C-alpha positions, 0 to 999 in steps of 0.5 A: 333477484330482488331482496325482500325484508321479512320480520319474525312476528314473535321476536321482531327481528328482520331478515333479508331474503333473495326471491324471484318476482314470481315467488310467493311471499313467505309465511314461515322461515328458519331463524338464523340463530337456532334454525327453528321455523318461525312465522314471518311477515313481509315488511314493505320498504319505500321505493328508492327512485329519485326524479331529477330535472324538468319534465316530471310534472304534468304541467312541464310538458304541456302547451298553453292551450285552455285545456291545461287550466284546472277546472277547480279553484278560483286562483288558477282561473284568475291567474290564467285570465290576468296573464292572457289579458296583457298579451292582447292589450298594448303595453304602452298606450299610444298618445292619441288613446284616451282613458275611456278607450282602454278595454275594461277587462284590463286589470288595474293595479292600485297605486 
């Protein structure tokens, strides 16, 4: 059974209560020191789950199709086009190639 944390609204003290998932949240509970029934409020705690390793992000399990590129942001679109262009163009030009025969879509880097 899970443990839930409740806080007494008048004193601010917290208690831990074992409850089933199907039980309703408590609104009153006997105080441990004097046994008087007092109003309580449920305290929400962060979940203690840690994901380690690869495969937990939406981009980890996807292929290189065009549907994975985000539709917003100019940086992501320009990064995709700049990474796809060098793969289509040869890495080193042949000796017979002239500067005018290189494709104009190839990004140039300033020296």
